[in-house]
C-alpha positions, 0 to 999 in steps of 0.5 A, a space after each residue: 740617054 745616050 744614042 745607040 750606035 745605029 741611031 749615031 750612024 744615021 744622025 751622023 750627017 750634020 744637015 739631018 740633026 740640023 733639020 729635025 731641030 729646026 722643024 721642032 723649033 718651027 713646030 714650037 713657034 706654031 704651037 706657042 704663037 699661032 695655036 696657043 695650045 700648052 699641051 703641044 707646046 710643052 711636048 714639043 719644047 721638051 722634044 726640042 730641048 731633047 734634041 738639041 742636047 743630044 744631036 749637038 751637046 752630047 753627040 759623039 765627035 768621030 766615028 770609031 774605025 773598025 777594030 779601033 777601042 773607043 777608049 785608050 787601053 790602060 797600061 799592062 800592069 807593072 809599067 808604070 812609067 819611067 823609074 829613077 
């Protein structure tokens, strides 16, 4: 699931994404090693994997500037390139 544009803008600073991920990793270690509660360890582990994927793998690399399309426009019809 991709982040919405408002969410992506809020998570744009790297320190926010790293701090949330580190918090979840510490919480997972607490649940797994100290409390030994499998239910909470599973839930926090799933949240950690979800945050790792969304914050570091699938996160948009650049913020699109106002007025610029997010994808390049296709060439107009009839202009396939130079002809011999």
